[in-house]
Backbone as CSV, one residue per row, in Angstrom:
resi,resn,N_x,N_y,N_z,CA_x,CA_y,CA_z,C_x,C_y,C_z
1,UNK,0.841,-1.189,0.000,0.000,0.000,0.000,0.882,1.247,0.000
2,UNK,0.616,2.136,-0.936,1.382,3.372,-1.018,0.990,4.292,0.127
3,UNK,1.980,4.908,0.731,1.728,5.890,1.782,2.234,7.254,1.342
4,UNK,1.426,8.273,1.601,1.786,9.655,1.307,1.717,10.432,2.617
5,UNK,2.793,11.088,2.978,2.851,11.807,4.247,3.140,13.279,3.973
6,UNK,2.162,14.121,4.326,2.322,15.558,4.122,2.940,16.217,5.349
7,UNK,3.615,17.327,5.111,4.155,18.140,6.200,4.305,19.571,5.700
8,UNK,4.540,20.486,6.639,4.818,21.863,6.271,3.671,22.833,6.466
9,UNK,2.529,22.345,6.915,1.402,23.245,7.140,1.595,24.082,8.387
10,UNK,0.629,24.967,8.627,0.700,25.797,9.819,-0.087,27.078,9.664
11,UNK,0.192,28.001,10.569,-0.454,29.313,10.586,0.496,30.341,9.986
12,UNK,-0.014,31.129,9.057,0.801,32.159,8.410,-0.056,33.401,8.210
13,UNK,0.577,34.550,8.226,-0.134,35.801,8.007,-0.409,36.015,6.519
14,UNK,-1.442,36.772,6.201,-1.691,37.102,4.790,-0.453,37.712,4.144
15,UNK,-0.175,37.277,2.914,1.021,37.711,2.208,2.237,36.851,2.456
16,UNK,2.141,35.942,3.397,3.263,35.078,3.722,3.374,33.874,2.811
17,UNK,4.338,33.007,3.135,4.621,31.818,2.318,4.706,30.572,3.185
18,UNK,4.382,29.455,2.570,4.576,28.138,3.166,4.980,27.182,2.060
19,UNK,5.724,26.135,2.435,6.066,25.083,1.479,5.615,23.753,2.052
20,UNK,4.681,23.140,1.371,4.197,21.826,1.770,5.037,20.737,1.105
21,UNK,5.231,19.649,1.827,5.953,18.492,1.297,5.058,17.265,1.381
22,UNK,5.207,16.397,0.421,4.500,15.115,0.408,5.514,14.033,0.068
23,UNK,5.839,13.236,1.063,6.811,12.164,0.852,6.060,10.871,0.577
24,UNK,6.412,10.227,-0.530,5.785,8.965,-0.921,6.634,7.796,-0.466
25,UNK,5.970,6.658,-0.247,6.673,5.464,0.209,7.361,4.735,-0.935
26,UNK,7.170,5.225,-2.169,7.876,4.654,-3.305,8.219,5.767,-4.282
27,UNK,8.941,5.403,-5.323,9.442,6.378,-6.282,8.291,7.164,-6.916
28,UNK,8.389,8.488,-6.876,7.308,9.320,-7.430,7.159,9.125,-8.932
29,UNK,8.175,8.621,-9.595,8.078,8.393,-11.034,7.229,7.165,-11.358
30,UNK,6.798,6.427,-10.319,5.878,5.306,-10.523,4.453,5.780,-10.756
31,UNK,4.202,7.054,-10.487,2.845,7.586,-10.602,2.696,8.391,-11.886
32,UNK,1.538,8.261,-12.527,1.277,9.042,-13.731,1.125,10.528,-13.409
33,UNK,0.556,10.778,-12.251,0.303,12.151,-11.846,0.326,12.259,-10.338
34,UNK,0.884,13.344,-9.854,0.769,13.680,-8.444,0.156,15.068,-8.348
35,UNK,-0.582,15.279,-7.256,-1.331,16.531,-7.175,-1.534,16.943,-5.730
36,UNK,-1.917,18.190,-5.575,-2.372,18.725,-4.292,-3.816,19.176,-4.457
37,UNK,-4.634,18.787,-3.487,-6.019,19.227,-3.385,-6.175,19.986,-2.070
38,UNK,-7.256,20.705,-1.942,-7.567,21.347,-0.673,-9.062,21.324,-0.410
39,UNK,-9.387,21.336,0.874,-10.788,21.302,1.279,-10.978,22.256,2.447
40,UNK,-11.781,23.275,2.203,-12.144,24.214,3.250,-13.388,23.690,3.964
41,UNK,-13.637,24.130,5.197,-14.812,23.653,5.938,-16.098,23.880,5.167
42,UNK,-16.897,22.819,5.053,-18.179,22.916,4.389,-18.126,22.955,2.880
43,UNK,-16.930,22.765,2.319,-16.782,22.820,0.867,-16.216,21.528,0.319
44,UNK,-16.300,21.385,-0.996,-15.781,20.194,-1.651,-14.252,20.222,-1.702
45,UNK,-13.678,19.074,-1.922,-12.226,18.981,-2.101,-11.904,19.342,-3.556
46,UNK,-11.083,20.335,-3.742,-10.793,20.855,-5.075,-9.323,20.695,-5.429
47,UNK,-9.066,20.516,-6.715,-7.698,20.440,-7.203,-7.020,21.800,-7.095
48,UNK,-5.809,21.797,-6.556,-5.005,23.012,-6.460,-3.941,23.032,-7.554
49,UNK,-3.202,21.931,-7.662,-2.122,21.851,-8.641,-1.810,20.390,-8.910
50,UNK,-1.375,20.101,-10.129,-0.993,18.741,-10.483,0.265,18.745,-11.333
51,UNK,0.935,17.598,-11.308,2.205,17.437,-12.016,2.253,16.030,-12.572
52,UNK,2.371,15.925,-13.904,2.411,14.601,-14.510,3.830,14.049,-14.519
53,UNK,3.935,12.765,-14.864,5.252,12.135,-14.925,6.102,12.807,-15.999
54,UNK,5.439,13.435,-16.985,6.170,14.152,-18.019,6.414,15.607,-17.688
55,UNK,6.151,15.985,-16.439,6.404,17.336,-15.930,5.434,18.390,-16.447
56,UNK,4.267,17.973,-16.891,3.227,18.942,-17.242,2.515,19.368,-15.974
57,UNK,2.376,20.675,-15.795,1.721,21.182,-14.598,0.366,21.795,-14.936
58,UNK,-0.491,21.814,-13.925,-1.805,22.428,-14.052,-2.134,23.061,-12.716
59,UNK,-2.731,24.258,-12.776,-3.070,24.979,-11.559,-4.507,25.467,-11.593
60,UNK,-5.119,25.505,-10.419,-6.418,26.152,-10.297,-6.243,27.645,-10.561
61,UNK,-7.252,28.261,-11.147,-7.167,29.690,-11.459,-6.873,30.517,-10.214
62,UNK,-7.405,30.088,-9.082,-7.271,30.867,-7.850,-5.835,30.930,-7.334
63,UNK,-4.971,30.014,-7.806,-3.599,29.970,-7.269,-2.539,30.232,-8.335
64,UNK,-2.945,30.398,-9.578,-1.970,30.632,-10.658,-1.117,31.859,-10.359
65,UNK,0.189,31.693,-10.546,1.115,32.784,-10.289,1.544,32.895,-8.844
66,UNK,0.891,32.157,-7.950,1.253,32.212,-6.525,1.792,30.883,-6.018
67,UNK,1.284,29.775,-6.535,1.682,28.438,-6.074,2.502,27.751,-7.160
68,UNK,3.445,26.904,-6.717,4.254,26.133,-7.649,4.386,24.704,-7.139
69,UNK,4.078,23.746,-8.005,4.238,22.335,-7.666,5.531,21.840,-8.300
70,UNK,6.245,20.998,-7.548,7.504,20.448,-8.057,7.758,19.103,-7.389
71,UNK,8.762,18.382,-7.885,9.077,17.087,-7.286,10.578,16.889,-7.227
72,UNK,10.986,16.051,-6.292,12.382,15.642,-6.145,12.386,14.124,-6.140
73,UNK,12.775,13.532,-7.270,12.750,12.086,-7.390,13.675,11.387,-6.412
74,UNK,14.784,12.022,-6.114,15.753,11.407,-5.204,15.199,11.295,-3.787
75,UNK,14.261,12.176,-3.455,13.667,12.167,-2.115,12.247,11.618,-2.116
76,UNK,11.770,11.156,-3.266,10.389,10.645,-3.373,9.388,11.661,-2.832
77,UNK,9.586,12.898,-3.129,8.809,13.971,-2.517,8.276,14.936,-3.565
78,UNK,7.049,15.361,-3.350,6.421,16.410,-4.143,6.180,17.605,-3.231
79,UNK,6.390,18.792,-3.777,6.272,20.014,-2.994,5.178,20.918,-3.541
80,UNK,4.670,21.777,-2.674,3.793,22.858,-3.098,4.296,24.125,-2.417
81,UNK,4.926,24.973,-3.207,5.378,26.261,-2.701,4.226,27.244,-2.832
82,UNK,3.846,27.841,-1.718,2.697,28.749,-1.698,3.163,30.131,-1.266
83,UNK,3.028,31.090,-2.159,3.420,32.465,-1.879,2.205,33.380,-1.911
84,UNK,2.365,34.565,-1.357,1.290,35.579,-1.347,-0.014,34.968,-0.854
85,UNK,0.070,34.277,0.259,-1.102,33.559,0.770,-2.192,34.519,1.199
86,UNK,-3.424,34.059,0.999,-4.616,34.836,1.315,-5.481,34.051,2.294
87,UNK,-6.321,34.749,3.055,-7.207,34.019,3.985,-8.040,32.944,3.289
88,UNK,-8.428,33.169,2.039,-9.235,32.173,1.339,-8.443,30.933,0.952
89,UNK,-7.136,30.952,1.154,-6.334,29.742,0.953,-6.406,28.806,2.160
90,UNK,-7.032,29.241,3.224,-7.163,28.408,4.412,-7.956,27.150,4.098
91,UNK,-7.345,25.998,4.403,-7.969,24.715,4.091,-7.070,23.599,4.600
92,UNK,-7.597,22.382,4.533,-6.750,21.203,4.696,-6.249,20.819,3.303
93,UNK,-4.953,20.666,3.184,-4.331,20.343,1.903,-3.962,18.863,1.874
94,UNK,-4.339,18.206,0.787,-4.125,16.772,0.645,-3.218,16.477,-0.544
95,UNK,-2.303,15.570,-0.338,-1.471,15.051,-1.423,-2.196,13.882,-2.076
96,UNK,-2.063,13.784,-3.395,-2.745,12.745,-4.174,-1.782,12.176,-5.202
97,UNK,-1.835,10.866,-5.370,-0.990,10.215,-6.372,-1.830,9.224,-7.167
98,UNK,-1.597,9.178,-8.463,-2.395,8.327,-9.354,-1.502,7.429,-10.192
99,UNK,-1.937,6.155,-10.302,-1.427,5.281,-11.343,-2.546,5.130,-12.373
100,UNK,-2.399,4.248,-13.319,-3.454,4.051,-14.326,-4.735,3.498,-13.698
101,UNK,-4.594,2.776,-12.602,-5.754,2.072,-12.058,-6.108,2.437,-10.629
102,UNK,-5.236,3.162,-9.937,-5.491,3.441,-8.533,-5.085,4.871,-8.200
103,UNK,-5.648,5.348,-7.098,-5.195,6.624,-6.570,-5.048,6.520,-5.063
104,UNK,-4.175,7.353,-4.543,-3.826,7.323,-3.138,-3.895,8.739,-2.575
105,UNK,-4.204,8.808,-1.273,-4.330,10.100,-0.603,-3.475,10.130,0.656
106,UNK,-2.967,11.305,0.951,-2.344,11.517,2.244,-3.400,11.854,3.280
107,UNK,-2.933,12.065,4.513,-3.856,12.311,5.615,-4.292,13.772,5.703
108,UNK,-3.606,14.639,4.990,-3.955,16.053,4.985,-3.158,16.860,5.984
109,UNK,-2.949,18.134,5.643,-2.240,19.045,6.535,-2.979,20.385,6.533
110,UNK,-3.131,20.964,7.710,-3.887,22.210,7.849,-3.015,23.407,7.471
111,UNK,-3.582,24.289,6.661,-2.972,25.581,6.352,-3.978,26.653,6.747
112,UNK,-3.552,27.544,7.623,-4.417,28.628,8.078,-3.740,29.959,7.785
113,UNK,-4.439,30.815,7.055,-3.910,32.136,6.717,-4.758,33.167,7.452
114,UNK,-4.145,33.802,8.427,-4.888,34.726,9.273,-3.939,35.694,9.949
115,UNK,-4.437,36.895,10.185,-3.639,37.878,10.906,-3.987,37.844,12.393
């Protein structure tokens, strides 16, 4: 069973930055796509950013120009660099990994943007 462990969340002031990490229990190149989702209280879980095995990226309109997804194959880790954070970015952020037939989720990490 693949395990995804997120870290790097916390409380940050508006305009600040955080970098989330997602460490996989196996080589990230085994997955067709890795992604970050987020879920705010009372709302659906939405895609934030994704990265394919071929390094194609996709971002939600709300985070374009502020967030960057990347990976380090040597560390089996995917990152989400979040800059210029806004209160509406407050949510639980989840790491997601997909193969052709299965998908896996991390346990989630809280990000709170507040003054």
